[in-house]
Every structure is written in C-alpha cells, then in structure tokens.
N, C-alpha and C positions, 0 to 999 in steps of 0.2 A: 886256687880254687878257681874255675871258669865260671861267669855269668851268661842265662842263655832266656830263653822269652817260650812259652807255649801260649798257643790259644785253642779253642775251641770253632772262633766265627761266631760270637754269639751275638743275639736280633732282637735284646729287648727293646724298653723301651728309651728313646732317645730324647729328652728336654727339648733340643738343639730345633732338632726336626717338628716335636711334635707325636712323634711315631716311632715306629721300631724302622730302622734302615732296612731298605729291600734287601733280597741279596746279592743284589749286583753292587751296589754302595756299600755294604760290608766284606765285601772280596776286596773291593778296590781299595778301602781303607786297609785290610791285612796284607795286601801285598805292601804298602807304602808303610806299616808299620816294619815289614822284613825288612825289607830296604835300608830302612836306616838302623836299624839293629847291625843291619852288616858294615854299614858307614861308622857307628862309635864304636864297634869294636868286639861286640857280643858274640861269644862262641857258638852259639848252638840259637835256631829258630822252630819250634815246633808246632803240629798242630794235629789236633785227635780227630778221631771218628765218633760223630754222631749221627744217628738218625731223628728227627726232634726241629720242632720250625721255629726251635728260639734259637739254635745252631745250622749256620750253613756250610760247614765241613761235615761232606760224608765222602768225600773221597780223597784224603788226602794226598795220594801220589800228584794227583792232577796240581793239585794246589803249590804244593811243595817243586811239581816241576815249572811250572809259573817264577815262584819264587829265585827257582834255580835259575832262569835266563833275568831276572835281573838283580843279581847278587853275585859277587865274586868270591867272599873266607867264609864265609857264615857254612855250616854246619846243617844239614837239614833233617829231621826228624818226624815222627810218625809218632804222637803221645795220646791216645796211641791208634792203631790197627786192632780192630776187636776179632783177634784171628779165630774165635772160637763159632762167626759166623761167614769167615770166609774162604776163599780156596788158597790153600795155602801154593800150588803151584803159579797162583794170577798173583800174588802177592808177591811173591820173588820175583817173578818179570818186572814186575811195576817198579818196585824199587831197586833192582839190577838197570833197569833205563832210568830212573833217577840220577844212579851214580854217574853214571856215563856221559847223562846229558850235564851234570851239575861237574863233572871234572873229580868224582872221589870224594864226595860231601856230604852221603845217603847216609842212615841211620834209620835200620827199620824196630823200631820199638813195637812189643806186641803186646798185650794185656787179655785177659777174660772178659774186660766192659765193665764199670761200673753202673752204667744206664745198658739198660739189656731190651730195648726198641728194635735193633737188628736180628734178636733169634725168632720173633713171629713174620719181622719181615719177608726172611728169606727162607722160613720154612723149619724152622729149629725149635729142638723142645729145651725147655728151662730145666728140666730135671736130667739133661744132659750137659749142663753147664759145665763141668769141670771135667769130664770124660772127653768131650769135642777139645777143649784147650788142650790135654796130654796129647791127643793123638795127632792134632793137626801141628802142635808146636813140633811135635818130634818127627812130622813128614817135613814140617819149614827145614828145620836141622840137616835131615838126610840132603835134601837140592839143595842146600848150601855147601854142603860138602861132597857130595857126588856130580860131575857134571853130566854122566848119565847115571838116572837114577834107579835102583833097585827096591823096591816100596812093596812088602807084600799082602797091603791094602789093611783096613779094619772097619771098625763099625762107623763111619763115614767115610773113609776114604777108599779111593777102589786102586785093584795094586797096578804097578808101573813096573813094565818087563824091560829098566836097562834103558829108557828112553831120553834122551838128551831132554834140559829144560834152559831154554835162551832166551835172551842175551844171557850170557854171566858178567858180571860188573867189573869193575874196575877194581875195586879194593876185594883184599883175598884173603881172611872172609868178608863178605858183606858185614857189616856189625849189625847184631840182633841183641837187641836189651829188652827186658823182662818189665814190664809195669807192674807195681802193687800197690795197695792200699793200707796192707796191715797184717794179712794174713800168713801165719807161721808156715802153711805150708807152703804159699808163693815163695818166702825165706827159702826154705829148703832145696825147692821145686829150681831156682836160679844158682843157688850154690852147688848144686848137686852137679847142674849141667856144664857150668862155667860160665855163665851169661852174668853178664854186667847190670845190674840192678836199679832201677826206676823207681824211688818210693816216696808216694805224695803224702803228704802230708797238710793237711787241710782245716782242722779242727781240734780244739784239744790243748794239749801241753808236750811239746816236742819228745820230753825225755820218756814217755810212756813207750818212744819207738823205738831206744835204746837198745831193748831186748830183741828184740826185731832185729835189728843192722848186725849186732851181735851173732845171731845163730846164723845170720848170712852167712857171713863173714868165715865165721869159723867152720860151717857147711864145705864152705867154697874149700878153703887150705885142707880139709881133711880127704877132698876128693882132688887134692893134685890142684887147683885152680888158683889166678890172683883173681879175690875180689875188686868190684869195684860199682862208685856208685854215686848216683846224681839222686839229689832230694830236688823234690817241685813242692812250691806255694804260693798261695794267694799274695797278691804284693798294688803296690802302687805310689808311686812317688812326687812329689812336687815342692820346689824351693822350698814353700812353708809348709812346718808340719802339721799345722792346724787346718791349712789349706788341702794337703793329703787327705786329712780323716774328712772333713768335709763333702769331699768331693764322689770319697771311694764309700762312703758308708753306704748313702740309701742305694746304692746299687748293687753293692754285694750283700746287702740285708735282704733283697729282693729277690735276689737269685737263692742264694740259700736257704731264704724260708722258703721258695717255692718246690725247691726240692726236698725241703724237711718235710713240707707238707705231703707230698709224695711217697715219702719213704717211715713219715713217722716219726721224725725228727725232733726233739724238743725246738721251740723257735728261737730264735737267735734276737738279740735285743741292742742298741749303740752302746749298752753298757758292756754286754758283752765282746763286743765290737770294739770299744776301748781297751778293754783288756787284752783281747789278743795280738793286739799290737806289742804289746811290751815284750822283752824278754821271755819271759814263761810262756806269753801264745805262739799261735801257729803265725800271724799274719805279718808279714813286712811293707808294712803302712807308714809313710812318713817322708821328714826330708831327706835327705842323703846320708847326713850322720847319723839320725837314727837307723834307716835301713844298713848300713854299712857293721854299726855297731852289732846288728843284729846276725847278720851273715857270720859275721867274726863269731860270735857264741855258738853259732849253727857248727861253724866250721870245726870249735874246741868240743864241741857234744860229739859229732859223726866223722868227723874227718872225709867229709866228701869231695870228690874228684869235680863237681858240677851245681852249682844251685841255679833253678832255673824259676822264673816265676810269671806266673797266669796275672798281667796286669790288667786284663778287661773282663773281669768277674760275669758284669752288666755293664751294660752300655755306657760308657762316658765319651764328657766331650771330644774329640778324633785328634784336635789341637793339643790339650792336655796327655793325653794315653802318648802323643811322640814327645811331648815336654819329659815325660816321665822316662820312656825310652830311653831317649839324651842324656837323663839324667844318672841314669842308670852306668849307663857305659862310660860316660866323662867324667863323672866324680866317684859314683860309689867304688865303680870296678879297679881304679887307681887307687884309690884308700885301702882297699883290700888286700889290694896286691903290695901294695907297699907295707901294711903291717904284718902280715904274713911274711915277708921277706924279710924283717927287721928282726934280730936275734932278743929274745926275753935280757929285759936286764939284769945283771948277776942278783945274789941275793934273798 
C-alpha cells in the first residue's frame, strides 16, 4: 500500500499570523509541502479544484505543473477536477501537458464536485448535475482513446468531426480516476467503465463503505476490468499523540462545522473528534504508531492500492504540517510496509 497527500490549499485563520494566509503565502506553503512529500518517499500529491474564498486552488493543472518543476518522483493528481463544469478537451490538454512536463507522472482525477460553486460560476444548471458528468466523462474518455476524435455531440457538448486533440500525453493512456463520496451509482459507473476509483471517507464509521467497495469491484470484474482503489481521509501527525490531537482538533472542527452549517449536518464536537481518531472512526490523527495501526486496519478492511491523507483540513502551523509530512514518510510508511511484507504467524 502506497501513501500520499491531498490538499485544497485552505486559507482559514492562522493563529501564528493572526489572519488567514494570503493566496500567495498559501501557494508557497503548498509547494513546500509537495517538495517535502517527494523527498520523504510519498507516492502521490494531489490538489483539488474549488471556487471559494477559503481555498486557493481553482486551477489544479497550473499548481501541479509548478510542483512538477520542483519534484522528481512523486505522482501528481487532481483531487478532483470538477469535470461537470469544465471543457473535457481543455482538461485533457492541460493534463497531457502536465504529463509531458513531469516525465509521465500525471493522473487526472475527475468527479461531480462535492462543492457546487463552479456550476453558477460557469453558467451550468445544478439540475443537470448527473447528466453533465456522464456526458463529459464519455467525451473525456473518447479523447483519451482517439487522437483524431469523432464525437457526435450531445446536450452539453458540440460535435467533433475527426479533429486532433494535442498534445498527447507521455503515458498511454493518461491515467483517469473517478473520485466518489459513497453513492452506489458512482461505484457502478467506475466499475462498468473500468476506471480506478478514489473513495473519500471523511466521517462516520469506515465499515459502512464496505458494500460500496464490494459493488465497485464486483461491477468491474463483471465487465472484464481490474478494479483499483485509493482511499482518501483526513489526518494529522505529531511525535506526541496528544499534541497531534491538540493541534488538529480546533482547525478541523472549524472547517467541518462551517461546511456542516452550509449543508445541514449535525455539529461535530471535541468528543466526536476524539472518537473519530480511534480505529472505528474516519480520521488519522495521532502519533506515527496510532496512524500506522489505523492504516493497517483499513488495509485489512478494504485492500486499497493507496491511502492518501489531507493534513491541512484547516490552517495549521506550517512547521507542524511539514513535520507531519516527514513523519508520514519516514515513520508510518516504513512501519506499514514492513508489517504488510511480514507473513502472518502460524496458528
């Protein structure tokens, strides 16, 4: 199992600055986080598209290109591109260019969007939420398949009469993953199309997602495909278990409760947060031993290819975030790899 990171480039209140970081400051920190993730052996760094004041990444391909120039090995992904409100041709061109610039390290992760600000911003109707994604995903896969694209057009896309889409990526095919939050329709779609799946588990009990994963794998195999799974979760690490909780709790709760107020969720409190970092909860908060133990538990449950963590759910001290990345790569990763490489004891 590989480990990676994802971020949206949050800009919430920073106690050290006495204000939120500026967009420029946050992007500088983000680049430093990605460089360090590469140095300590993490496998993937992903950035997600949002169109809100409290997140700085609205153009994932641009940010990932900057990261590509400062890293050597780590794979680079969008977590996610909101394909429903994008032009699939331009998205493919952007990530093909990123793939060439990075020496074949790009992955295009697409989704319908947990946040919906992009729909009114770009003139789309939320009533077409599902239909937009279906049609644009079909076009994206057609572009990936054909250098000269023959596309009949649809409700939201124009016909393409055998025209070339360039540049072509270094990887053939360009990896396209579908990201989902747990809807069974998403599991069936990804399995039917043979696309690898990113599943975000950010609250509640992870076991409730087992039927979703089983449905995805069953559907993929029924259609002659090999399923591949990445799990995404919230997390934070420190050398001291109590310090990790103390640092992460206020920032995480502020963000999750702000989103919760927008969506009508029940408020989360410190007691919930303490429970959520136990084995039965969704958060990877603690010292390397606790995080490694939980990663092994999730591996036992889901057998994912990757586990990626969002260490900056809210703004945290930058030096502490860098240390968390270092601990993930130098302590958790080797501990988990060793455990998974060791045969179980007989009896």
